C-alpha positions in Angstrom: 44.1 -81.2 86.6 40.8 -82.7 85.8 40.8 -85.6 83.4 39.0 -88.9 83.3 36.1 -87.8 85.4 33.1 -90.1 86.0 31.8 -89.8 82.4 28.1 -89.4 82.9 28.5 -86.8 85.6 31.1 -85.0 83.5 28.6 -84.6 80.7 26.5 -82.4 82.9 29.3 -80.5 84.7 31.1 -79.4 81.5 29.7 -77.4 78.6 31.0 -76.4 75.3 31.4 -72.7 74.5 31.5 -70.7 71.3 34.8 -69.2 70.3 35.3 -65.4 70.4 37.5 -63.1 68.4 40.1 -62.5 71.2 41.1 -64.8 74.0 39.4 -64.1 77.3 40.6 -65.7 80.5 38.0 -66.3 83.2 38.0 -68.0 86.6 36.6 -71.5 86.6 37.8 -73.4 89.7 40.3 -73.7 92.6 43.0 -76.2 93.3 44.8 -76.9 96.6 48.1 -78.8 96.6 47.6 -81.0 99.6 50.7 -82.0 101.6 48.6 -82.7 104.7 45.0 -83.9 104.4 43.9 -82.1 107.6 42.4 -79.2 105.6 40.4 -81.4 103.3 39.2 -83.5 106.3 38.2 -80.4 108.2 36.3 -79.0 105.3 34.5 -82.2 104.4 33.6 -82.9 108.0 32.2 -79.4 108.7 31.2 -77.9 105.4 31.3 -80.0 102.2 30.4 -83.5 100.8 33.3 -84.8 98.8 32.5 -86.1 95.3 33.9 -89.5 95.9 33.3 -91.0 92.5 35.1 -88.2 90.8 38.5 -88.9 92.5 40.9 -89.0 89.6 44.5 -90.4 89.4 46.7 -88.6 86.9 49.0 -91.3 85.4 52.4 -89.9 84.4 51.8 -86.7 86.4 52.2 -88.5 89.8 49.1 -86.9 91.3 45.5 -87.6 92.2 42.6 -85.1 92.4 39.7 -85.2 94.8 36.8 -82.9 94.3 34.1 -80.8 96.0 31.3 -79.5 93.7 29.2 -76.3 93.9 26.5 -75.0 91.6 29.0 -72.7 89.8 32.5 -74.0 90.5 34.5 -76.7 92.1 37.5 -77.2 94.4 40.2 -79.8 93.6 42.4 -81.2 96.4 45.5 -82.4 94.6 47.6 -85.1 96.2 51.1 -86.2 95.4 51.1 -90.0 94.8 54.3 -90.7 92.9 57.0 -88.1 93.4 59.4 -89.8 90.9 56.8 -89.6 88.1 56.0 -86.0 89.0 59.7 -85.0 88.8 60.0 -86.7 85.4 57.0 -84.7 84.2 58.2 -81.3 85.3 60.0 -80.3 82.1 56.8 -81.0 80.1 54.8 -79.2 82.8 57.0 -76.2 82.5 57.7 -75.7 86.2 58.9 -77.6 89.3 55.4 -78.3 90.5 56.6 -80.8 93.1 57.8 -77.7 95.1 54.1 -76.8 95.7 53.9 -79.5 98.4 57.0 -78.2 100.2 56.9 -75.9 103.2 56.9 -72.2 102.3 55.5 -72.8 98.8 52.1 -71.4 97.7 49.7 -74.4 97.6 46.9 -72.6 95.7 46.2 -72.8 92.0 43.6 -71.0 89.9 42.0 -73.0 87.1 40.9 -70.7 84.3 39.1 -71.1 81.0 40.7 -69.6 77.8 38.2 -68.7 75.1 39.1 -69.2 72.4 42.0 -71.5 73.3 45.0 -69.8 71.7 48.2 -71.8 72.0 50.2 -68.7 71.2 48.8 -66.6 74.0 51.5 -64.4 75.4 52.7 -65.3 78.9 51.6 -69.0 78.6 52.9 -72.2 77.1 51.0 -75.3 76.1 51.0 -78.4 78.2 49.7 -81.8 77.1 49.4 -84.0 80.2 50.6 -87.6 80.0 47.0 -88.8 80.7 45.2 -86.3 78.4 43.5 -87.5 75.2 45.1 -86.4 71.9 44.1 -82.9 71.1 43.5 -81.8 74.7 45.9 -79.1 76.1 46.3 -76.7 79.0 47.9 -73.3 78.9 50.4 -72.9 81.7 51.4 -69.4 83.0 55.0 -68.5 82.7 54.9 -67.2 86.3 54.4 -70.8 87.6 58.1 -71.0 88.0 57.8 -68.8 91.1 56.6 -71.3 93.8 55.7 -68.4 96.2 52.9 -67.2 93.9 49.7 -69.0 93.0 49.9 -71.4 90.1 47.7 -70.5 87.1 46.6 -72.7 84.2 43.8 -72.4 81.6 41.7 -75.2 80.2 40.0 -75.5 76.9 36.4 -74.0 76.7 34.7 -77.4 76.7 36.2 -78.2 80.1 34.4 -75.3 81.7 32.3 -76.0 84.8 28.7 -75.7 83.8 26.8 -73.3 86.1 23.5 -74.7 87.4 20.9 -72.1 88.3 19.6 -73.9 91.4 19.1 -77.3 93.0 15.8 -77.6 91.1 17.9 -77.9 87.9 19.6 -80.9 89.4 16.2 -82.7 89.4 16.1 -82.4 85.6 19.4 -84.1 85.2 19.9 -87.5 83.7 18.4 -90.1 86.2 21.7 -92.1 86.0 23.6 -89.2 87.7 20.9 -87.4 89.5 21.3 -89.0 92.9 25.1 -88.6 92.9 24.8 -85.0 91.8 22.1 -84.2 94.4 24.3 -85.7 97.1 27.5 -83.9 96.0 25.7 -80.5 95.9 23.7 -80.9 99.2 26.5 -79.8 101.6 25.9 -80.1 105.3 26.6 -76.4 105.7 23.9 -75.5 103.1 26.5 -73.9 100.9 25.5 -73.8 97.2 27.2 -71.1 95.1 30.5 -69.2 95.2 29.7 -65.5 95.3 33.1 -63.9 96.1 36.8 -64.6 96.0 39.5 -62.4 97.5 43.2 -63.2 97.2 45.4 -61.3 99.6 49.1 -61.0 98.7 52.1 -59.0 100.1 52.6 -55.5 98.7 55.8 -56.6 97.0 53.9 -59.1 94.9 51.2 -56.8 93.5 51.5 -56.3 89.8 54.1 -59.1 89.4 54.0 -62.5 87.8 50.9 -64.5 88.2 49.4 -62.0 90.6 49.4 -59.5 87.8 47.3 -61.8 85.7 44.9 -62.4 88.6 44.4 -58.7 89.1 42.9 -58.4 85.6 40.6 -61.5 86.1 36.9 -61.0 86.5 35.5 -62.7 89.6 38.8 -62.5 91.5 39.7 -59.6 93.8 43.3 -59.1 94.7 44.2 -57.1 97.8 47.4 -56.0 99.5 48.1 -57.5 102.9 50.8 -58.8 105.3 50.9 -62.2 103.7 49.1 -64.7 101.5 45.5 -65.4 102.3 42.3 -66.6 100.5 38.8 -65.6 101.3 35.9 -67.4 99.8 32.3 -66.2 100.1 29.4 -68.5 99.4 25.8 -67.5 98.9 26.5 -63.9 99.9 27.4 -65.0 103.4 23.7 -65.2 104.1 24.1 -67.4 107.2 26.6 -65.1 108.8 28.9 -68.0 109.6 32.7 -68.5 109.1 35.3 -71.2 108.8 39.0 -70.3 109.4 42.2 -72.2 108.6 45.5 -70.6 109.7 48.0 -73.3 108.6 49.9 -72.1 105.5 48.1 -69.3 103.6 45.2 -68.3 105.7 41.8 -69.6 104.4 38.6 -67.8 105.4 35.2 -69.1 104.2 32.2 -67.0 104.8 28.8 -68.5 104.2 
């Protein structure tokens, strides 16, 4: 969960939104529960620059987030740092999230934006993290109790990742953050923007729990398959290149 980010950079990456009549959920970013850092290391060595200054410990939650930024989204690699603190926080969290680091559990989470932020939204409950400012909340999906499905949570509208139209827009950023932002978005692979996201799940999971919520989410395509897999497409796969990871749920990145 993203809190306490490098403040100047956060002022550019997050934007406030106007409330609507009915709550709309939309995709914002991805989270990987990392039991083994080999995936993050492979990605940052071959494809991405990590945003080092944004690394965020979550006091009371027992976790630490490390981030990769793109023009229109981000990926958080969530590490367990204090399992005892995490277990103490599970009742407040609403599910046994420490299971997400265990073999056989689904290590993927989808960060959404709820607009307007309705604390009575059906199928969700509110969560105030131990490190969150007063007044800040998340909506946690009821289906998070099933560790075999992706975890879903929704942030308040002002936490949304601000979409940048191009790298040229970075040059108009506050000089205090411009150099960091330029570095974090200038990935060695040339990747800039997420243009497609496909979640593959077993047939038995279609239409159930959190997968049912994802099936109705704009920007996320859910397909039936033999197991769990995630395909990310960047920049329309214009380079015709791929990165594959076959440990745990299969990850395919096309760029």
